[in-house]
DSSP file (Angstrom, degrees, kcal/mol; ACC not computed):
  #  RESIDUE AA STRUCTURE BP1 BP2  ACC     N-H-->O    O-->H-N    N-H-->O    O-->H-N    TCO  KAPPA ALPHA  PHI   PSI    X-CA   Y-CA   Z-CA
    1    1 A S              0   0    0      0, 0.0     2,-0.3     0, 0.0     3,-0.1   0.000 360.0 360.0 360.0 150.4  173.6   21.2  244.0
    2    2 A T        -     0   0    0      1,-0.1     0, 0.0     2,-0.1     0, 0.0  -0.826 360.0-124.0-121.5 161.6  175.2   20.9  240.6
    3    3 A I  S    S+     0   0    0     -2,-0.3    -1,-0.1     1,-0.1     3,-0.0   0.916 103.5  50.0 -68.1 -43.1  174.1   22.1  237.1
    4    4 A L  S    S-     0   0    0      1,-0.1    -1,-0.1    -3,-0.1    -2,-0.1  -0.848  76.2-146.7 -99.8 130.4  174.4   18.5  235.8
    5    5 A P  S    S+     0   0    0      0, 0.0     2,-0.3     0, 0.0    -1,-0.1   0.763  86.2  16.4 -66.8 -23.3  172.6   15.8  237.8
    6    6 A R  S    S-     0   0    0     -3,-0.0     2,-0.5     2,-0.0     0, 0.0  -0.976  90.9 -97.9-144.8 157.5  175.3   13.3  236.8
    7    7 A K        +     0   0    0     -2,-0.3     2,-0.3    -3,-0.0     0, 0.0  -0.650  56.7 148.3 -80.4 124.3  178.8   13.6  235.5
    8    8 A D        -     0   0    0     -2,-0.5     2,-0.4    13,-0.0    -4,-0.0  -0.939  47.0-102.8-147.9 166.9  178.9   13.0  231.7
    9    9 A W        -     0   0    0     -2,-0.3    12,-3.3    60,-0.0    13,-0.4  -0.813  37.2-174.1 -98.5 134.4  180.9   14.2  228.8
   10   10 A Y  E     -A   20   0A   0     -2,-0.4     2,-0.3    10,-0.3     8,-0.0  -0.857  24.1-112.8-124.9 160.1  179.5   16.9  226.5
   11   11 A C  E     -     0   0A   0      8,-0.6     6,-2.9    -2,-0.3     2,-0.4  -0.691  29.1-176.0 -92.3 144.5  180.6   18.4  223.2
   12   12 A L  E     +A   16   0A   0     -2,-0.3     4,-0.2     4,-0.2    35,-0.2  -0.912  22.5 144.2-145.0 115.3  181.6   22.1  223.0
   13   13 A H  S    S-     0   0    0      2,-1.5    -2,-0.0    -2,-0.4     3,-0.0  -0.620  95.3 -32.8-146.8  82.7  182.5   23.9  219.9
   14   14 A G  S    S+     0   0    0     -2,-0.1     2,-0.3     0, 0.0    -2,-0.0  -0.022 141.8  29.2  90.6 -30.5  181.3   27.4  220.2
   15   15 A C  S    S-     0   0    0      0, 0.0    -2,-1.5     0, 0.0     2,-0.2  -0.976  91.3-101.6-155.0 151.0  178.3   26.2  222.2
   16   16 A Q  E     -A   12   0A   0     -2,-0.3    -4,-0.2    -4,-0.2     2,-0.0  -0.487  39.5-115.7 -76.9 143.1  177.7   23.3  224.6
   17   17 A S  E     -     0   0A   0     -6,-2.9    -1,-0.1    -2,-0.2     4,-0.1  -0.311   8.8-136.5 -73.0 160.1  175.8   20.3  223.2
   18   18 A R  E    S+     0   0A   0      2,-0.1    -1,-0.1    -8,-0.0    -2,-0.0   0.699  86.5  48.2 -87.9 -22.7  172.4   19.3  224.6
   19   19 A Q  E    S-     0   0A   0      1,-0.1    -8,-0.6    -8,-0.0    -2,-0.1  -0.791  98.8 -87.7-116.9 158.7  173.3   15.6  224.8
   20   20 A P  E >>  -A   10   0A   0      0, 0.0     3,-1.4     0, 0.0     4,-0.9  -0.282  44.4-108.7 -59.8 152.5  176.2   13.7  226.1
   21   21 A A  H 3> S+     0   0    0    -12,-3.3     4,-2.4     1,-0.3     3,-0.5   0.837 116.1  63.1 -54.1 -37.6  179.1   13.2  223.6
   22   22 A L  H 3> S+     0   0    0    -13,-0.4     4,-2.1     1,-0.2    -1,-0.3   0.812  94.7  60.7 -62.9 -28.9  178.4    9.5  223.3
   23   23 A A  H <> S+     0   0    0     -3,-1.4     4,-1.0     2,-0.2    -1,-0.2   0.918 110.8  40.4 -62.4 -42.2  174.9   10.3  221.8
   24   24 A Y  H  X S+     0   0    0     -4,-0.9     4,-2.0    -3,-0.5    -2,-0.2   0.877 112.2  55.2 -72.9 -38.5  176.6   12.1  219.0
   25   25 A L  H  X S+     0   0    0     -4,-2.4     4,-2.5     1,-0.2    -2,-0.2   0.841 102.9  56.9 -65.0 -32.1  179.3    9.6  218.6
   26   26 A K  H  X S+     0   0    0     -4,-2.1     4,-2.2     2,-0.2    -1,-0.2   0.878 106.3  50.3 -64.0 -37.1  176.7    6.8  218.2
   27   27 A Q  H  X S+     0   0    0     -4,-1.0     4,-2.3     2,-0.2    -2,-0.2   0.893 109.4  50.8 -66.7 -39.0  175.3    8.8  215.3
   28   28 A V  H  X S+     0   0    0     -4,-2.0     4,-2.8     2,-0.2    -2,-0.2   0.919 109.5  50.6 -63.4 -43.4  178.8    9.0  213.8
   29   29 A R  H  X S+     0   0    0     -4,-2.5     4,-2.5     2,-0.2    -2,-0.2   0.920 110.0  49.4 -61.5 -43.9  179.2    5.2  214.2
   30   30 A A  H  X S+     0   0    0     -4,-2.2     4,-1.7     1,-0.2    -1,-0.2   0.910 112.1  48.7 -61.6 -41.4  175.9    4.6  212.4
   31   31 A W  H  X S+     0   0    0     -4,-2.3     4,-1.2     2,-0.2    -2,-0.2   0.915 110.7  50.5 -64.5 -43.0  177.0    6.9  209.6
   32   32 A L  H  < S+     0   0    0     -4,-2.8     3,-0.3     1,-0.2     6,-0.3   0.893 108.2  52.7 -62.0 -39.8  180.4    5.2  209.3
   33   33 A D  H  < S+     0   0    0     -4,-2.5    -1,-0.2     1,-0.2    -2,-0.2   0.866 111.9  46.0 -63.5 -34.9  178.7    1.8  209.1
   34   34 A A  H  < S+     0   0    0     -4,-1.7    -1,-0.2     1,-0.3    -2,-0.2   0.670 121.8  38.3 -79.4 -17.6  176.5    3.1  206.3
   35   35 A H    ><  +     0   0    0     -4,-1.2     3,-2.0    -3,-0.3    -1,-0.3  -0.622  69.8 172.7-132.0  72.2  179.6    4.7  204.6
   36   36 A P  T 3  S+     0   0    0      0, 0.0    -1,-0.1     0, 0.0    -4,-0.1   0.618  74.2  57.3 -65.4 -13.8  182.4    2.2  205.1
   37   37 A T  T 3  S+     0   0    0     65,-0.1     2,-0.2     2,-0.0    61,-0.1   0.410  85.8 100.4 -96.8   4.4  184.9    4.0  202.8
   38   38 A E    <   -     0   0    0     -3,-2.0     2,-0.4    -6,-0.3    -3,-0.1  -0.591  60.4-149.0 -86.3 151.6  184.7    7.2  204.7
   39   39 A V        -     0   0    0     -2,-0.2     2,-0.4     2,-0.0    -2,-0.0  -0.984  10.8-169.3-121.8 129.5  187.4    8.2  207.2
   40   40 A V        -     0   0    0     -2,-0.4     2,-0.5     2,-0.0    -2,-0.0  -0.965   4.1-160.8-120.3 135.2  186.7   10.3  210.3
   41   41 A V        -     0   0    0     -2,-0.4     2,-0.4     2,-0.0    -2,-0.0  -0.970   5.8-166.4-117.7 127.8  189.3   11.8  212.6
   42   42 A F        -     0   0    0     -2,-0.5     2,-0.4     2,-0.0    -2,-0.0  -0.912   6.9-173.3-110.9 139.0  188.5   13.0  216.1
   43   43 A W        -     0   0    0     -2,-0.4     2,-0.6     2,-0.1     5,-0.1  -0.975  10.2-161.0-128.7 118.7  190.7   15.2  218.2
   44   44 A V        +     0   0    0     -2,-0.4     2,-0.3     2,-0.0    -2,-0.0  -0.881  30.6 131.7-105.4 121.9  189.5   15.6  221.8
   45   45 A S        -     0   0    0     -2,-0.6     2,-0.8     8,-0.0    -2,-0.1  -0.958  58.9 -98.4-156.0 170.3  190.9   18.6  223.7
   46   46 A R  S >  S-     0   0    0      3,-0.4     3,-1.6    -2,-0.3     6,-0.1  -0.892 103.4 -23.9 -99.5 112.3  190.0   21.5  225.9
   47   47 A H  T 3  S-     0   0    0     -2,-0.8    -1,-0.2     1,-0.3   -34,-0.0   0.784 115.7 -69.1  56.4  30.5  189.8   24.6  223.7
   48   48 A G  T 3  S+     0   0    0      1,-0.2    -1,-0.3    -5,-0.1    -4,-0.0   0.711  89.9 148.8  67.9  21.2  192.2   23.0  221.2
   49   49 A N    X   -     0   0    0     -3,-1.6     3,-0.7     1,-0.2    -3,-0.4  -0.775  23.5-178.7 -93.5 102.9  195.2   23.1  223.6
   50   50 A P  T 3  S+     0   0    0      0, 0.0    -1,-0.2     0, 0.0     7,-0.1   0.626  74.9  65.7 -76.0 -11.5  197.5   20.2  222.8
   51   51 A S  T 3  S+     0   0    0      2,-0.0     2,-0.2     6,-0.0     6,-0.1   0.714  83.5  85.2 -86.2 -18.9  200.0   21.0  225.5
   52   52 A L    <   -     0   0    0     -3,-0.7     2,-0.3    -6,-0.1    -6,-0.1  -0.572  59.3-177.5 -80.2 146.4  197.6   20.3  228.5
   53   53 A T    >>  -     0   0    0     -2,-0.2     3,-1.4    -8,-0.0     4,-0.8  -0.924  41.9 -11.4-137.1 163.9  197.2   16.8  229.7
   54   54 A G  H >> S-     0   0    0     -2,-0.3     4,-2.0     1,-0.3     3,-0.6  -0.137 128.3  -2.8  53.7-133.0  195.2   14.9  232.3
   55   55 A T  H 34 S+     0   0    0      1,-0.2    -1,-0.3     2,-0.2     6,-0.2   0.799 132.6  60.0 -65.3 -30.1  193.3   17.0  234.8
   56   56 A A  H <4 S+     0   0    0     -3,-1.4    -1,-0.2     1,-0.2    -2,-0.2   0.868 110.0  42.9 -65.1 -34.6  194.7   20.2  233.3
   57   57 A Q  H << S+     0   0    0     -4,-0.8    -2,-0.2    -3,-0.6    -1,-0.2   0.853 130.3  25.7 -77.1 -35.7  193.1   19.3  230.0
   58   58 A Y  S >< S-     0   0    0     -4,-2.0     3,-1.2    -5,-0.1    -1,-0.3  -0.677  85.3-159.1-130.3  76.6  189.8   18.1  231.6
   59   59 A P  T 3  S+     0   0    0      0, 0.0     3,-0.1     0, 0.0    -3,-0.1  -0.178  74.5  28.6 -57.8 146.5  189.4   19.9  235.0
   60   60 A G  T 3  S+     0   0    0      1,-0.3     2,-0.3    -5,-0.1    -4,-0.1   0.581 100.3 104.1  81.1   9.2  187.1   18.3  237.5
   61   61 A T    <   -     0   0    0     -3,-1.2    -1,-0.3    -6,-0.2     2,-0.2  -0.880  61.2-135.7-120.8 155.9  187.7   14.8  236.2
   62   62 A T     >  -     0   0    0     -2,-0.3     4,-2.2    -3,-0.1     5,-0.2  -0.638  29.5-110.2-100.1 164.3  189.7   12.0  237.6
   63   63 A A  H  > S+     0   0    0     -2,-0.2     4,-2.6     1,-0.2     5,-0.2   0.890 120.9  54.6 -59.2 -38.6  192.0    9.7  235.6
   64   64 A A  H  > S+     0   0    0      1,-0.2     4,-2.4     2,-0.2    -1,-0.2   0.889 107.2  49.6 -63.9 -39.4  189.5    6.9  236.2
   65   65 A E  H  > S+     0   0    0      2,-0.2     4,-2.2     1,-0.2    -1,-0.2   0.899 111.6  48.3 -66.7 -40.1  186.7    9.0  234.7
   66   66 A R  H  X S+     0   0    0     -4,-2.2     4,-2.4     2,-0.2    -2,-0.2   0.916 112.8  48.1 -66.0 -42.7  188.8    9.9  231.7
   67   67 A R  H  X S+     0   0    0     -4,-2.6     4,-2.4     2,-0.2    -2,-0.2   0.900 110.6  52.0 -63.6 -40.3  189.7    6.2  231.2
   68   68 A A  H  X S+     0   0    0     -4,-2.4     4,-1.7     2,-0.2    -2,-0.2   0.907 110.2  48.2 -63.9 -42.0  186.1    5.1  231.6
   69   69 A F  H  X S+     0   0    0     -4,-2.2     4,-2.1     1,-0.2    -2,-0.2   0.943 112.5  48.1 -63.5 -46.7  184.9    7.6  228.9
   70   70 A Y  H  X S+     0   0    0     -4,-2.4     4,-3.0     1,-0.2    -2,-0.2   0.876 107.6  56.0 -63.3 -35.9  187.6    6.5  226.5
   71   71 A A  H  X S+     0   0    0     -4,-2.4     4,-2.4     1,-0.2    -1,-0.2   0.882 107.1  50.4 -62.2 -37.3  186.7    2.9  227.1
   72   72 A Q  H  X S+     0   0    0     -4,-1.7     4,-2.3     2,-0.2    -2,-0.2   0.905 111.3  47.8 -65.8 -41.2  183.2    3.7  226.1
   73   73 A V  H  X S+     0   0    0     -4,-2.1     4,-2.2     2,-0.2    -2,-0.2   0.926 111.8  50.1 -65.4 -44.4  184.4    5.4  222.9
   74   74 A E  H  < S+     0   0    0     -4,-3.0    -2,-0.2     1,-0.2    -1,-0.2   0.918 111.6  48.2 -59.3 -44.0  186.7    2.4  222.1
   75   75 A A  H >< S+     0   0    0     -4,-2.4     3,-1.0     1,-0.2    -1,-0.2   0.906 110.6  51.5 -63.7 -41.5  183.8    0.0  222.6
   76   76 A L  H 3< S+     0   0    0     -4,-2.3    -1,-0.2     1,-0.2    -2,-0.2   0.893 118.8  35.7 -62.9 -40.8  181.5    2.1  220.4
   77   77 A F  T >X S+     0   0    0     -4,-2.2     3,-2.9    -5,-0.1     4,-0.9   0.174  83.1 151.8-101.2  17.4  184.0    2.2  217.6
   78   78 A R  T <4 S+     0   0    0     -3,-1.0    -3,-0.1     1,-0.3    -4,-0.0  -0.209  72.1  17.3 -50.8 132.5  185.4   -1.3  218.1
   79   79 A G  T 34 S+     0   0    0      2,-0.1    -1,-0.3     1,-0.0     4,-0.1   0.244 119.9  67.5  87.7 -13.7  186.7   -2.6  214.8
   80   80 A R  T <4 S+     0   0    0     -3,-2.9    -2,-0.2    22,-0.1     2,-0.2   0.504  73.4 100.9-114.8  -8.8  186.8    0.8  213.2
   81   81 A L  S  < S-     0   0    0     -4,-0.9     2,-0.2    -7,-0.2    -2,-0.1  -0.485  85.4 -96.7 -78.1 148.6  189.6    2.5  215.2
   82   82 A F        -     0   0    0     -2,-0.2     2,-0.8     1,-0.1    -1,-0.1  -0.452  34.0-142.3 -62.8 131.3  193.0    2.7  213.7
   83   83 A D    >   -     0   0    0     -2,-0.2     3,-2.1     1,-0.1     4,-0.1  -0.846  13.3-169.5-101.2 100.6  195.2   -0.2  214.9
   84   84 A A  G >  S+     0   0    0     -2,-0.8     3,-1.1     1,-0.3    -1,-0.1   0.685  82.9  71.2 -64.6 -17.4  198.7    1.2  215.5
   85   85 A G  G 3  S+     0   0    0      1,-0.2    -1,-0.3    -3,-0.1     3,-0.1   0.627  95.6  53.6 -71.9 -12.1  199.9   -2.4  216.0
   86   86 A R  G <  S-     0   0    0     -3,-2.1    -1,-0.2     1,-0.4     2,-0.2   0.327 127.0 -48.6-104.5   6.0  199.4   -2.9  212.2
   87   87 A G    <   -     0   0    0     -3,-1.1    -1,-0.4    -4,-0.1     2,-0.3  -0.734  69.3 -63.5 145.5 166.8  201.5    0.0  211.1
   88   88 A R    >   -     0   0    0     -2,-0.2     3,-1.3     1,-0.1     4,-0.2  -0.597  39.0-130.6 -82.6 142.5  202.1    3.7  211.6
   89   89 A L  G >  S+     0   0    0      1,-0.3     3,-1.5    -2,-0.3    -1,-0.1   0.910 107.4  52.6 -59.3 -44.5  199.3    6.1  210.8
   90   90 A N  G 3  S+     0   0    0      1,-0.3    -1,-0.3    -3,-0.0    -2,-0.0   0.548 113.2  45.9 -73.1  -4.1  201.5    8.4  208.6
   91   91 A E  G <  S+     0   0    0     -3,-1.3     2,-0.5     2,-0.1    -1,-0.3   0.269  93.6  94.5-115.6   8.6  202.6    5.4  206.6
   92   92 A T    <   -     0   0    0     -3,-1.5     2,-0.1    -4,-0.2    -5,-0.1  -0.896  66.0-141.7-108.4 123.8  199.1    3.8  206.1
   93   93 A S     >  -     0   0    0     -2,-0.5     4,-1.9     1,-0.1     5,-0.1  -0.373  22.7-117.0 -78.2 160.0  197.2    4.6  203.0
   94   94 A V  H  > S+     0   0    0      1,-0.2     4,-2.6     2,-0.2     5,-0.2   0.888 117.9  58.4 -61.8 -38.4  193.4    5.1  203.0
   95   95 A A  H  > S+     0   0    0      1,-0.2     4,-2.3     2,-0.2    -1,-0.2   0.883 104.5  50.6 -59.2 -38.3  193.2    2.0  200.8
   96   96 A S  H  > S+     0   0    0      2,-0.2     4,-2.0     1,-0.2    -1,-0.2   0.896 108.7  51.7 -66.2 -39.7  194.9    0.0  203.5
   97   97 A L  H  X>S+     0   0    0     -4,-1.9     5,-2.6     2,-0.2     4,-1.0   0.925 110.1  49.2 -61.3 -44.3  192.4    1.4  206.1
   98   98 A W  H ><5S+     0   0    0     -4,-2.6     3,-0.8     1,-0.2    -2,-0.2   0.929 109.1  51.9 -59.7 -46.1  189.5    0.3  203.8
   99   99 A K  H 3<5S+     0   0    0     -4,-2.3    -1,-0.2     1,-0.3    -2,-0.2   0.869 113.6  44.4 -60.7 -37.1  190.9   -3.2  203.4
  100  100 A R  H 3<5S-     0   0    0     -4,-2.0    -1,-0.3    -5,-0.1    -2,-0.2   0.591 111.9-119.7 -82.3 -11.0  191.3   -3.6  207.1
  101  101 A G  T <<5       0   0    0     -4,-1.0    -3,-0.2    -3,-0.8    -2,-0.1   0.742 360.0 360.0  76.7  22.8  187.8   -2.1  207.8
  102  102 A Q      <       0   0    0     -5,-2.6    -4,-0.2    -6,-0.2    -5,-0.1   0.415 360.0 360.0 -97.3 360.0  189.3    0.7  209.9
């Protein structure tokens, strides 16, 4: 038996969230749609450790599960994610992001 009946991603910042991460991210997307000139930055990590990668960063997950979760996040924020193909982030002004709808 497992604690969670199905494998899902949850938020943890001092305490674990009650809902899967996508439930909260949907609220963020709705807020962004209502506030199109706001910019939100997400950094996803385990305990803020940028040096861990893959399974070390997210124990108990497979590469396919991590890719599937990210694909859901990409789909949710489609049209609002920074497009690196249009320029470098550190060289892109907020005004440029607004103009692109990112």
